[in-house]
N, C-alpha and C positions, 0 to 999 in steps of 0.2 A: 812228618807230621805226626802229633799225638794229642789226640781230644780228648778229653775227660770231662765226665758227664756225671757230676754227682748230683745221687738223685732220682729214681725213676719212675717219679711218679708221670701225668697226662706229660707236660711238659718236657722232663727229662727221654722219654720214649720216642716223643715224636724229634726231638733234636737228632737222636741216632739214629732213626728211621731214613728222617730225609739225608743226614749226611753220608748214610750206605749206600743211599739209592744218586744221589748225583756222583759219589767216586763212582759209582758203576757205569755211569752215563759217560765220565773220563777215563772210562776202563784204565784208571789208574789207581784202583781199591787198595792197592799193595802201598801206596803213598802215604798210607790215612789208617791209622790205627783208631779206632772209637774203643775208648773201655767205660764202660757205665757201675760207677759206685752206689750202692744201696747196702742201708743194713738190714735190710727183708728182703727174702727173696722171690716174693711178690708182687707185683701190681694189685693194688686192690680198687676197685671202681668204687672210690670214697660215696658218689652219689647215690649207690644203693645201699649203703649200708644199714639205712633204716629199716630195708627190707628183711633184715637179717631178725628184725627183730619178731614181727610177723609170720616168719617159715617161709616167704613167699618166693625164697634164693637161698640155696646153702654157699657159705661160704666159697668150695669152688668155683663156684657159676659165675661170681662176681670179683675172682681174683685169677694173675695171670702167672706163670712161671718164669722169673726174669732170664733166667738162667739160658731154657731155651731161647728164649724169645733173642736173646744177643746171639744166640750159636746161628740162629737165621739168617741175620743181616750181617754176618760177621766180624760181629764186638765181641768183647771181652768185656763179660761181668765179671767182680769183683764184690762177693760180699761181706763189707765190712763195715764198720764206724767213720766217717772223715772226723777226726778231732782238730785239725788243725791246715793251713796253708800257708809257704812263705811263696810270698808272691816276686821276692828277686828273686830267689834261687829258683820258681817254676816248680815247686815238687807239691803233692798232697801228702800229707801225715795221716798215718789209719791208727784205728785202734789196736792193732796185731801189727803194730811198727813197721806197716811197710812205707817207703817213700817214693812215692810215684813221681816221673819226669812230666809234665803235659808241654805243650806248643801252645794249644785255648783251652782254656778252663769254661765250662758252663753250669753255674748253677742252678739246680732247679730241685730245692732241697724243702719244699712248700712251707707250712706252718704247724703250729701246735695248739693245741687247745690252753684258753687261760680260763685261770678262774678270779683277776683281778686281788688275787692278795687275801679274798675273803677267808677269815677263819673255817675252817674243818670242811667249806667248798672242796679242793682236793684229795682228801684222804675220803672223803663219805660219798663223793659221788662215781657216776657210773658217766660212759663217753659211746660215741658211735663216731669220732673221729678216727680210729685206727678200725679197720678191720677186728684187730685182738679187742679192743676197745666194745666193740658190736656183739662180738661173741659172749666176752664176759657179761655182757648187760642182757643179750637174751637168756643164761644161763642163772642169773642173779632174780630174774621174771618168775622162772620153771621150778628157782627150789623153795617159791613165798606159797604159802599157808593162805589158799583157797576157801578156806572152811569161816576164814576172819574175815573182818572188814579191811580191805585191802586200798593202800592211797600210794598214789604213784607222782614225784615232781617231776615236770617238764622245767627245766630253766632255760631261759632263750627263745623267743618264739619267732626269729629269724626264719629263714629258709628250712634248715634242717630242723629246727625245735617244732616248725607245725609238722613236717613230714616225720617226725616221731610220733607226735601225737596221734595222728591219722594211722601209724602202725601198729600202735598200743590198744588202741579200737576194733583193730581186726585181729590183733594176738588174743583180746579176751573176749570175742566173737567167737576165737578156735575153742578156747580152752572154755567155752559156756561158762565161764567166770565173770564176777562183777566186780570193779573196782574201779576208784574215782581217782580220776586223770586231771591234772592241773597242770596248765599251762602259765608261766608267770615273764614278766616281761615288762624289765626296768621304761621302756617307751610306752606311748601312750597308744597305739595299737603293733598287733600281728604286721610281719613283714613289713617294719621301718623302713627296711634299707628300698623300699622299692618307692619311686615316687607319686603315685596317682594311690589313691584307699581302694579303687575297686576291685583290683585282687585281694588286698587283705581284710574286706569286708567282706567279699566272698568266702575268702577260705576261712575269716572265723566264724562267719554262720555256721558253715558247713559241718567242722569241727565240733562246736558248739551245741549242735543239732544232735549230734551221733554222742553227745554226755559228755564233752572236755570241759572242765570251769576255766575260763580264762582271765589270769588276772593279770592287769595292765596297767602303768604306773606305779611298780611294784617293786622295790628293790630286796636283794637278800643283803643281811647285814653279818649273818655267822647261819653257818651248820653244825649242828651239834646229833648225838647220837638219834635219829627217828625225829627232829625238831628243828623244822627252817626257819629263822626270825627273822624279822622283813625291821626295815627300815622306821617302820613307824610304830614298832614295838609290837606289834602282833605276830601270833605263831602260826606256822601250818606241819601237823605232823604227815611224816611221810615210810614207807617203808621201803622207796627205792627214790633215787632222784638219780635224774641223768639231764649231763648238763651239757646245753648244744649255745650255753652264752661267750660267744666270741673268739679268737684266733689270735697269737703272737709270733711275730717271725720264729722261725727254728731257732732255737738252742744254740747251733755252730757260729752264727753271728757274732754273739755275744763273748764266743774266744777267738775271732780273727784280730787281728790288728786295726789300732783305732785309724789309722790315715785312710780304710777304707771306707764310702762316701754311701752316709747310709738317709733315708728321712723316714720318722718315725719309728727306728728300729729297723726297715725293709731295704734292701739293695737298691740304690738311686740307677738307674738306665739310664741313656741317652739318647736318642731316635732310634739306633740302628741297635740295640739292647747289649749294648757295651756298660758294665760298671764305669759309672762316669769315670772320666777320666785315664782308663785302662783302655788297651787297644785288643789284647787277649784274655779279654776275661767278661763273659758274658752271665746274664741269668735271666729266667724265662719263671713265667709260673707265679703261683703265691708269694714268693720272697722276694718277685723283683715289682720295684714301686716305679711306674712310668704314666708318665704327665706329659698333656702336649696339649697347646692352648686352653688351659682352663681344663681340661677332661682329663681324666684317670682313668687306665685300663681298673678293668674288673678282676678280683680273683676266683677266676670260674673257668672250670673245665673247656669251655671256648679259647676263653683268652691265652691260658696255658698252649695250647695244641698252636694255635695262631703263631703265638712269640719261638714256640721250640724251632716250628718252619723258617721263620726268619733267621732267627739265629742260626741253624744252620746253613743255610742260603749265604749269608753274612761272612760266614766263618771260612767259605769255601770262594766267595769273593775277596777275600782278604787274601789268601793266600795265593790269587792267581794277581792281587795288585789292583782290583777291579772299583768301581765305586761303589758304595754299599746302598743299600734299602731301608729308606725308613720305615722305623713301624708304625702301622694307622690301629687306633685299637677301635670295637665295634661294641661288645659286650661292655659298656662301661660303667661306675659306680653312678655317673650321673642317668646312665639310661640305660638300666641292666636288663638284660632274657632271660629267660628261666621256663625249665617243667617245674612243677610244685605239686608234689602228690600230697592226695588227703585222706585216704584209706579207701576203704572199698572199691579198689581197681578206678580209681578216680583221682584227675589231675588237673591243673590248667596250665596252659601256656601264657606266659608272659613276657609280648612282645613288642615292641616299639609304642608304648605306653598304652598296648590293648591284651583283652584277655579273652582267651579261645579256652571253650571248654570239649567240643566236640572234638573225638577221638586223641584226644591231649594224654591220655594214660597209654595207650598201644604205642603210638608216636615213642613215647620217652622209654618204655620197654624195649621197642624197634631199636633204638640209639645204642641202648644198652649192650643187648646182644651182638647188632653186629658192630661195635667196638672189641669184643670178647671174642672175636671171632679170631682175630690175629695174633691171639694166645692160645688157640687151638691146635 
């Protein structure tokens, strides 16, 4: 049996790892070929990308060689870009003109940055959504002329935007330079995805006390060279703009046949994480739309890993003709949980509607280091 895992982020890595482990337990590993396909050569620990800006981590510390990882779990890694899939013939087609057959297919292709069609935003903004983008953003900051007055605009005050603002504070402390940092948010408060205001209020006070100016209820209309125009007609000068406002489905999904089920552009999955109506195709992580009883799985690392494990188990159970296990989301849109860095080696943990501050930053960094050990 051949299983192809498209995308080697957190969910894809978990699928491949769990498949390898379970095939060894069955002592029939030769019966299962695991193929990991990704256009990147390294796994990227995306939650730590803002730390690149302050120099707290290096790109090597928060990324891992996928080829070496695949070798250790007896999988094959293909560094290529998937351009289309023939679900009837059960083949994956790549940019390098490979045509790879499969018995089971797993989508773990994540999401992409969206700029909402705002004129000039994509062309003139930097991002930390990818490791390459975070490095480019750091390089842009390093090239600024700090003998002049500097203005940095962070667009989007969700989790990533708040963390970027915090790391920018530390960046300028390290440079012993001053700059005006703006955090711009369309909604009435920062961290709008969190259902209670306690963590949002705490984060807003912490970063504003550190010098960040927060602009809420503020929508970007256009981005021109060094000027942001808001929908109310006001303008803001910037030297560097960092875009952290929203994600969209991976562009590969737009190329797939129209019959594949989607919800708001994401792949709709059934209770067993199979793409709806397909018995041999699964989806995990940010690309999957899972909802049960009105509760939707969040697009975060915890859910990606948990979904990856269950998808692998259900592939094995399908092969053995056993009943599949249902997925139960824990880190949901309705009840999210997360670590949120605020700069100055401080963080908060939001869990079960409660906020925890003591040791939150240390725990966050411990989780990061522990995860990356599997790639060393």
